[in-house]
Each structure stands twice: as C-alpha cells, then as structure tokens.
C-alpha beads as a LAMMPS data file, in Angstrom:
LAMMPS data file: protein, C-alpha beads

294 atoms
293 bonds

1 atom types
1 bond types

-500.0 500.0 xlo xhi
-500.0 500.0 ylo yhi
-500.0 500.0 zlo zhi

Masses

1 110.0

Atoms # bond

1 1 1 0.000 0.000 0.000
2 1 1 1.157 3.507 -0.779
3 1 1 -0.301 6.999 -0.370
4 1 1 1.310 9.483 -2.747
5 1 1 1.002 13.281 -2.576
6 1 1 2.268 15.144 -5.631
7 1 1 2.776 18.910 -5.812
8 1 1 0.162 19.697 -3.151
9 1 1 -0.508 23.427 -2.767
10 1 1 -3.211 25.424 -1.021
11 1 1 -3.376 29.219 -1.045
12 1 1 -5.615 31.645 0.795
13 1 1 -5.409 34.935 -1.064
14 1 1 -1.648 35.308 -1.602
15 1 1 -0.595 33.190 1.362
16 1 1 0.356 29.505 1.124
17 1 1 -1.205 27.313 3.805
18 1 1 0.399 24.262 2.145
19 1 1 3.276 24.657 -0.263
20 1 1 4.807 22.176 -2.691
21 1 1 4.308 19.000 -0.651
22 1 1 5.606 15.833 -2.309
23 1 1 5.443 12.788 -0.055
24 1 1 5.098 9.018 -0.391
25 1 1 3.826 7.086 2.643
26 1 1 3.653 3.321 3.081
27 1 1 2.240 1.065 5.806
28 1 1 3.221 2.265 9.278
29 1 1 2.929 5.317 11.525
30 1 1 3.987 8.653 10.051
31 1 1 4.029 11.588 12.462
32 1 1 3.345 15.079 11.171
33 1 1 5.057 17.423 13.599
34 1 1 4.738 21.179 13.559
35 1 1 3.727 24.249 15.492
36 1 1 0.124 25.431 15.525
37 1 1 -0.548 27.187 12.227
38 1 1 2.136 25.312 10.306
39 1 1 -0.363 23.791 7.848
40 1 1 -0.891 20.329 9.342
41 1 1 -4.698 20.445 9.480
42 1 1 -5.001 21.960 6.000
43 1 1 -2.814 19.218 4.533
44 1 1 -4.819 16.502 6.289
45 1 1 -8.111 17.923 5.013
46 1 1 -6.689 17.902 1.495
47 1 1 -5.671 14.252 1.868
48 1 1 -9.241 13.498 2.947
49 1 1 -10.752 15.438 0.027
50 1 1 -12.464 17.942 2.357
51 1 1 -10.423 20.864 1.006
52 1 1 -9.575 21.309 -2.651
53 1 1 -6.276 22.651 -3.893
54 1 1 -3.564 22.029 -6.434
55 1 1 -1.841 18.683 -6.885
56 1 1 -2.661 14.981 -6.943
57 1 1 -3.421 12.438 -4.200
58 1 1 -3.318 8.711 -4.975
59 1 1 -3.842 5.599 -2.875
60 1 1 -2.227 2.784 -4.860
61 1 1 -3.920 3.209 -8.275
62 1 1 -6.961 5.074 -6.887
63 1 1 -7.096 8.802 -7.641
64 1 1 -8.779 10.990 -5.024
65 1 1 -10.277 13.469 -7.511
66 1 1 -11.607 11.000 -10.068
67 1 1 -12.569 8.077 -7.796
68 1 1 -13.470 9.744 -4.528
69 1 1 -16.075 7.198 -3.346
70 1 1 -13.629 4.332 -3.851
71 1 1 -10.823 6.346 -2.239
72 1 1 -13.010 7.323 0.733
73 1 1 -13.929 3.684 1.411
74 1 1 -10.286 3.110 2.361
75 1 1 -10.118 6.224 4.531
76 1 1 -10.630 6.892 8.246
77 1 1 -10.417 10.462 9.509
78 1 1 -10.486 11.957 12.966
79 1 1 -10.512 15.762 12.832
80 1 1 -9.216 17.795 15.733
81 1 1 -12.757 18.980 16.458
82 1 1 -15.291 16.581 14.998
83 1 1 -18.970 17.361 14.630
84 1 1 -21.647 15.271 16.286
85 1 1 -25.336 15.354 17.179
86 1 1 -25.390 16.321 20.888
87 1 1 -28.660 14.521 21.638
88 1 1 -27.474 11.210 20.157
89 1 1 -26.176 8.610 22.557
90 1 1 -22.710 7.185 21.870
91 1 1 -24.377 4.042 20.477
92 1 1 -26.686 6.043 18.203
93 1 1 -23.832 8.206 16.947
94 1 1 -21.603 5.249 16.095
95 1 1 -24.476 3.407 14.396
96 1 1 -25.188 6.546 12.369
97 1 1 -21.514 6.777 11.327
98 1 1 -21.658 3.147 10.182
99 1 1 -24.600 4.038 7.928
100 1 1 -22.684 7.015 6.532
101 1 1 -19.760 4.677 5.792
102 1 1 -22.148 2.193 4.090
103 1 1 -21.318 -0.662 6.479
104 1 1 -23.683 -3.598 6.929
105 1 1 -25.735 -3.728 10.176
106 1 1 -24.294 -7.106 11.211
107 1 1 -20.700 -5.992 10.655
108 1 1 -21.366 -2.619 12.305
109 1 1 -22.632 -4.125 15.547
110 1 1 -19.600 -6.386 15.960
111 1 1 -17.156 -3.658 14.971
112 1 1 -18.652 -1.134 17.410
113 1 1 -18.553 -3.683 20.250
114 1 1 -14.887 -4.459 19.544
115 1 1 -13.738 -0.829 19.388
116 1 1 -15.796 0.342 22.368
117 1 1 -14.212 -2.406 24.457
118 1 1 -10.708 -1.488 23.248
119 1 1 -11.199 2.147 24.223
120 1 1 -13.010 1.501 27.504
121 1 1 -16.316 3.145 26.609
122 1 1 -18.640 0.203 27.272
123 1 1 -20.353 1.955 30.188
124 1 1 -20.992 5.113 28.127
125 1 1 -22.923 3.615 25.212
126 1 1 -26.251 5.044 26.380
127 1 1 -24.808 8.413 27.427
128 1 1 -25.690 11.401 25.259
129 1 1 -22.755 12.860 23.350
130 1 1 -23.243 16.306 24.909
131 1 1 -22.606 14.830 28.371
132 1 1 -19.203 13.307 27.509
133 1 1 -15.958 14.796 28.761
134 1 1 -13.414 16.069 26.242
135 1 1 -11.333 12.920 26.620
136 1 1 -14.335 10.666 26.069
137 1 1 -15.328 12.624 22.957
138 1 1 -11.812 12.060 21.630
139 1 1 -12.205 8.332 22.179
140 1 1 -15.526 8.321 20.308
141 1 1 -13.797 10.260 17.522
142 1 1 -11.062 7.643 17.299
143 1 1 -13.668 4.843 17.196
144 1 1 -15.654 6.435 14.343
145 1 1 -12.435 6.783 12.333
146 1 1 -11.737 3.057 12.729
147 1 1 -15.228 1.693 11.975
148 1 1 -14.467 0.706 8.372
149 1 1 -11.018 -0.785 9.183
150 1 1 -9.350 1.888 7.035
151 1 1 -6.190 1.390 5.005
152 1 1 -5.470 5.123 5.429
153 1 1 -5.988 6.573 8.897
154 1 1 -5.700 10.344 9.303
155 1 1 -5.598 11.569 12.922
156 1 1 -5.439 15.301 13.644
157 1 1 -4.193 16.038 17.189
158 1 1 -5.863 12.869 18.508
159 1 1 -4.388 12.977 22.018
160 1 1 -5.292 16.591 22.829
161 1 1 -7.494 16.452 25.910
162 1 1 -6.625 12.879 26.856
163 1 1 -5.271 12.087 30.307
164 1 1 -2.010 10.074 30.664
165 1 1 -3.813 6.722 30.912
166 1 1 -5.926 7.465 27.833
167 1 1 -2.809 8.506 25.900
168 1 1 -1.165 5.168 26.668
169 1 1 -4.285 3.301 25.510
170 1 1 -4.282 5.358 22.323
171 1 1 -0.587 4.770 21.598
172 1 1 -1.002 1.029 22.101
173 1 1 -3.992 1.010 19.750
174 1 1 -2.085 2.884 17.040
175 1 1 0.881 0.529 17.422
176 1 1 -1.447 -2.452 16.926
177 1 1 -2.766 -0.951 13.661
178 1 1 0.596 0.071 12.240
179 1 1 1.270 -3.192 10.371
180 1 1 -1.934 -3.036 8.319
181 1 1 -2.601 0.672 7.680
182 1 1 -0.980 3.903 6.555
183 1 1 -1.370 6.131 9.615
184 1 1 -0.713 9.862 9.469
185 1 1 -0.789 11.388 12.928
186 1 1 -0.453 15.131 13.431
187 1 1 0.653 16.602 16.726
188 1 1 2.701 19.300 18.394
189 1 1 3.163 17.037 21.448
190 1 1 6.521 15.368 20.950
191 1 1 6.073 12.591 23.534
192 1 1 3.080 11.221 21.604
193 1 1 5.212 10.092 18.698
194 1 1 8.681 9.248 20.003
195 1 1 7.831 5.595 20.661
196 1 1 5.328 4.799 17.895
197 1 1 6.347 6.713 14.753
198 1 1 8.239 4.930 11.980
199 1 1 9.181 8.289 10.542
200 1 1 8.506 11.958 11.148
201 1 1 7.536 14.754 8.780
202 1 1 8.388 18.204 10.103
203 1 1 6.133 20.926 8.733
204 1 1 6.852 24.636 8.931
205 1 1 5.002 27.470 7.199
206 1 1 3.167 25.045 4.920
207 1 1 6.222 23.101 3.772
208 1 1 7.623 19.708 4.713
209 1 1 11.125 20.774 5.695
210 1 1 12.314 17.346 6.874
211 1 1 11.124 13.752 6.479
212 1 1 13.140 10.942 8.023
213 1 1 13.269 8.473 10.880
214 1 1 13.860 9.524 14.476
215 1 1 17.603 8.750 14.607
216 1 1 18.407 10.498 11.333
217 1 1 16.458 13.618 12.284
218 1 1 18.318 13.947 15.568
219 1 1 21.632 14.145 13.701
220 1 1 20.615 17.701 12.746
221 1 1 20.991 18.836 16.379
222 1 1 23.968 16.696 17.370
223 1 1 26.561 18.973 18.968
224 1 1 23.946 21.673 19.598
225 1 1 22.327 20.528 22.877
226 1 1 23.869 21.554 26.201
227 1 1 23.190 21.223 29.894
228 1 1 24.315 23.828 32.366
229 1 1 23.840 24.767 36.007
230 1 1 24.481 28.319 37.175
231 1 1 23.663 30.553 40.154
232 1 1 20.115 31.850 39.820
233 1 1 20.802 35.396 38.588
234 1 1 23.437 34.320 36.073
235 1 1 21.169 31.477 34.942
236 1 1 18.245 33.843 34.366
237 1 1 20.475 36.056 32.220
238 1 1 21.526 33.083 30.062
239 1 1 17.884 31.988 29.739
240 1 1 16.988 35.429 28.388
241 1 1 19.334 35.014 25.435
242 1 1 19.200 31.311 24.551
243 1 1 16.677 28.669 23.486
244 1 1 15.972 26.809 26.718
245 1 1 14.272 23.422 26.294
246 1 1 13.681 23.024 30.013
247 1 1 14.941 24.382 33.295
248 1 1 14.780 23.387 36.927
249 1 1 15.151 25.773 39.845
250 1 1 17.246 24.413 42.667
251 1 1 18.096 26.038 45.996
252 1 1 20.267 28.864 44.689
253 1 1 20.839 27.785 41.113
254 1 1 19.114 26.888 37.848
255 1 1 19.762 23.713 35.880
256 1 1 18.900 24.186 32.213
257 1 1 18.943 22.389 28.881
258 1 1 19.821 24.676 25.975
259 1 1 19.763 24.326 22.184
260 1 1 22.499 26.472 20.672
261 1 1 24.826 26.320 17.666
262 1 1 27.646 27.605 19.882
263 1 1 28.627 26.652 23.397
264 1 1 26.399 28.914 25.536
265 1 1 28.743 29.106 28.541
266 1 1 32.194 27.881 29.481
267 1 1 30.642 25.412 31.957
268 1 1 28.079 23.999 29.494
269 1 1 28.352 20.288 28.671
270 1 1 27.190 18.607 25.451
271 1 1 24.398 16.008 25.847
272 1 1 22.563 13.662 23.497
273 1 1 19.663 15.362 21.681
274 1 1 16.031 14.266 21.688
275 1 1 12.963 15.256 19.665
276 1 1 12.084 18.129 22.018
277 1 1 15.466 19.669 21.199
278 1 1 14.897 19.298 17.462
279 1 1 11.418 20.804 17.735
280 1 1 12.696 23.844 19.611
281 1 1 15.574 24.243 17.153
282 1 1 13.121 24.667 14.282
283 1 1 10.119 26.305 15.905
284 1 1 11.417 28.858 18.367
285 1 1 13.521 31.817 17.381
286 1 1 16.614 32.334 19.481
287 1 1 16.360 35.510 21.574
288 1 1 18.453 38.431 20.442
289 1 1 21.841 38.257 22.137
290 1 1 21.988 42.060 22.106
291 1 1 19.317 42.123 24.827
292 1 1 21.709 40.418 27.227
293 1 1 23.516 42.758 29.586
294 1 1 27.116 41.650 29.624

Bonds

1 1 1 2
2 1 2 3
3 1 3 4
4 1 4 5
5 1 5 6
6 1 6 7
7 1 7 8
8 1 8 9
9 1 9 10
10 1 10 11
11 1 11 12
12 1 12 13
13 1 13 14
14 1 14 15
15 1 15 16
16 1 16 17
17 1 17 18
18 1 18 19
19 1 19 20
20 1 20 21
21 1 21 22
22 1 22 23
23 1 23 24
24 1 24 25
25 1 25 26
26 1 26 27
27 1 27 28
28 1 28 29
29 1 29 30
30 1 30 31
31 1 31 32
32 1 32 33
33 1 33 34
34 1 34 35
35 1 35 36
36 1 36 37
37 1 37 38
38 1 38 39
39 1 39 40
40 1 40 41
41 1 41 42
42 1 42 43
43 1 43 44
44 1 44 45
45 1 45 46
46 1 46 47
47 1 47 48
48 1 48 49
49 1 49 50
50 1 50 51
51 1 51 52
52 1 52 53
53 1 53 54
54 1 54 55
55 1 55 56
56 1 56 57
57 1 57 58
58 1 58 59
59 1 59 60
60 1 60 61
61 1 61 62
62 1 62 63
63 1 63 64
64 1 64 65
65 1 65 66
66 1 66 67
67 1 67 68
68 1 68 69
69 1 69 70
70 1 70 71
71 1 71 72
72 1 72 73
73 1 73 74
74 1 74 75
75 1 75 76
76 1 76 77
77 1 77 78
78 1 78 79
79 1 79 80
80 1 80 81
81 1 81 82
82 1 82 83
83 1 83 84
84 1 84 85
85 1 85 86
86 1 86 87
87 1 87 88
88 1 88 89
89 1 89 90
90 1 90 91
91 1 91 92
92 1 92 93
93 1 93 94
94 1 94 95
95 1 95 96
96 1 96 97
97 1 97 98
98 1 98 99
99 1 99 100
100 1 100 101
101 1 101 102
102 1 102 103
103 1 103 104
104 1 104 105
105 1 105 106
106 1 106 107
107 1 107 108
108 1 108 109
109 1 109 110
110 1 110 111
111 1 111 112
112 1 112 113
113 1 113 114
114 1 114 115
115 1 115 116
116 1 116 117
117 1 117 118
118 1 118 119
119 1 119 120
120 1 120 121
121 1 121 122
122 1 122 123
123 1 123 124
124 1 124 125
125 1 125 126
126 1 126 127
127 1 127 128
128 1 128 129
129 1 129 130
130 1 130 131
131 1 131 132
132 1 132 133
133 1 133 134
134 1 134 135
135 1 135 136
136 1 136 137
137 1 137 138
138 1 138 139
139 1 139 140
140 1 140 141
141 1 141 142
142 1 142 143
143 1 143 144
144 1 144 145
145 1 145 146
146 1 146 147
147 1 147 148
148 1 148 149
149 1 149 150
150 1 150 151
151 1 151 152
152 1 152 153
153 1 153 154
154 1 154 155
155 1 155 156
156 1 156 157
157 1 157 158
158 1 158 159
159 1 159 160
160 1 160 161
161 1 161 162
162 1 162 163
163 1 163 164
164 1 164 165
165 1 165 166
166 1 166 167
167 1 167 168
168 1 168 169
169 1 169 170
170 1 170 171
171 1 171 172
172 1 172 173
173 1 173 174
174 1 174 175
175 1 175 176
176 1 176 177
177 1 177 178
178 1 178 179
179 1 179 180
180 1 180 181
181 1 181 182
182 1 182 183
183 1 183 184
184 1 184 185
185 1 185 186
186 1 186 187
187 1 187 188
188 1 188 189
189 1 189 190
190 1 190 191
191 1 191 192
192 1 192 193
193 1 193 194
194 1 194 195
195 1 195 196
196 1 196 197
197 1 197 198
198 1 198 199
199 1 199 200
200 1 200 201
201 1 201 202
202 1 202 203
203 1 203 204
204 1 204 205
205 1 205 206
206 1 206 207
207 1 207 208
208 1 208 209
209 1 209 210
210 1 210 211
211 1 211 212
212 1 212 213
213 1 213 214
214 1 214 215
215 1 215 216
216 1 216 217
217 1 217 218
218 1 218 219
219 1 219 220
220 1 220 221
221 1 221 222
222 1 222 223
223 1 223 224
224 1 224 225
225 1 225 226
226 1 226 227
227 1 227 228
228 1 228 229
229 1 229 230
230 1 230 231
231 1 231 232
232 1 232 233
233 1 233 234
234 1 234 235
235 1 235 236
236 1 236 237
237 1 237 238
238 1 238 239
239 1 239 240
240 1 240 241
241 1 241 242
242 1 242 243
243 1 243 244
244 1 244 245
245 1 245 246
246 1 246 247
247 1 247 248
248 1 248 249
249 1 249 250
250 1 250 251
251 1 251 252
252 1 252 253
253 1 253 254
254 1 254 255
255 1 255 256
256 1 256 257
257 1 257 258
258 1 258 259
259 1 259 260
260 1 260 261
261 1 261 262
262 1 262 263
263 1 263 264
264 1 264 265
265 1 265 266
266 1 266 267
267 1 267 268
268 1 268 269
269 1 269 270
270 1 270 271
271 1 271 272
272 1 272 273
273 1 273 274
274 1 274 275
275 1 275 276
276 1 276 277
277 1 277 278
278 1 278 279
279 1 279 280
280 1 280 281
281 1 281 282
282 1 282 283
283 1 283 284
284 1 284 285
285 1 285 286
286 1 286 287
287 1 287 288
288 1 288 289
289 1 289 290
290 1 290 291
291 1 291 292
292 1 292 293
293 1 293 294
C-alpha cells in the first residue's frame, strides 16, 4: 500500500497554507510534527478530500479526484474537532456513522462492540454525546475513524485532551494498527510520537522541511544541545538570550537544557539530543543576544 502526494498546494489569497508537498507514505505510523498554524490540518483535510487545492493524491492506483467514493472507502479520519449530534447517545452516533460509511448492520454491531471495548467506553454507550468529557469525545472520535477498518488513517491532534492513561491506551492502539494501515498522525506534542512513529515529517510554514526516521532527524541537532547549572541570577540572564528546552530551579541555582549552535557558557556540557530539542531548534527563534547585559 502507498499513499502518494504530488505537488500539493493550497493558497488563501496570496498566502500559502500548504506549499509544494511531495510525499510518499507506506504502511506504518507517520508523524506530522509542527507548530500550531504550520499547515498540518489543512494538509490533512486535502488528503481526505475535504479541502480542494492544487496537486494529486493517490492511494495505490486510486485517484482521489476522479474516484473519490472508492478512495473514501479506504479512509478513516479523525478531525481535531469533529462534529456530532449532541442529543445522540454514543451508540446512536456510532451506528449513524456506520450508515454514513455504508457498512452492513451485522458488521457494524460487531465492529462497534470491539472498538468500544478497546477504548473503555462500554459503560458510556447510552450516554448522550453532549454529556461526555473532552477525553471521552476524543475516544468516540477515534472509534468512528476506525469503523471501516481503514487502510489510510488520518488523525489530527488525537491525544489533545486525553489524560495520561488514555494517551497510553491510544498509543497502544495505534501501534497495533501500524502493520496493516498507513497512519498519518499530526501533533505538536513530541512525547506522543517518540515511541510509535516509523518516521517523522516536520512541517513549517506550509512546507515539509524534513522527512526521516527519528535517529536520522536527531543528527541535525547533534553537537547543539547543552546542559548547564548556574547561580540563579546568572542562569536567568543566560535563559533570556538562549533557546531553553527546560529548566529546573534548585536552591540557589538553575539547571537548564539549551539548544544552541555555539557553546552557551564555558561550563556547558554537550548532551545527546532528543525530539524536544529538534522541535525547539526549528520552531522557536533564538532571543536576540543584544538584549543580554554583559
């Protein structure tokens, strides 16, 4: 199986929301990582055929534009904010989604039972959608995306609003699907993808600026990640002029992790980079050194 995006562009007035995206994705988990406003949601909507733009989208030999019904039968989509009928119960909503997806009643019943059990919503089947918590709504959204056992699964910020236990359940579910589906998962939460993504696409200002596996991507920031502990006042001054990934206040000092092309302080020590470091390197401008009072 292969999902191919060729010369995908989307403009609003004179501004590109998605610019010149050319990507080929095969079975597995592909993480789309970028800051809010980087174009992730627009690209996903284009893959789903919800938004029109320039370029071609193919799943194997099926063309999205010319064979949309066939293409859509292979597709599962969970938007960041999905619409629902508030007075429907969870059971009624999922049954309705099965009808929309043209699934048989016998298959639908078994599939709903399986997914509801997997996502621990068995005791909420008769609860009205409007009474669900944000995390529970997310779980219902994930279930509706999986009803037709899709070959292409598009998940837009699926873990936003989930508690730590729910996030673990979600990650395990995605891992179990990764051998049989092309999964594109968008997020700006790095920890969601470190353990489950086969590769990562980094999106900035509408463009895919990097696409590789975890280890290869981290080579970009090798030799640029430092740890340093300084007295509080001196530490605060350094933090004002450098990209700080994280910091920890101790009794009279600050321990900090810094992303910097140059050694930020004579006492700074190089450490191994992680995805948080890479994210900060690309998505946060380094403060102006001139603002630092030497």
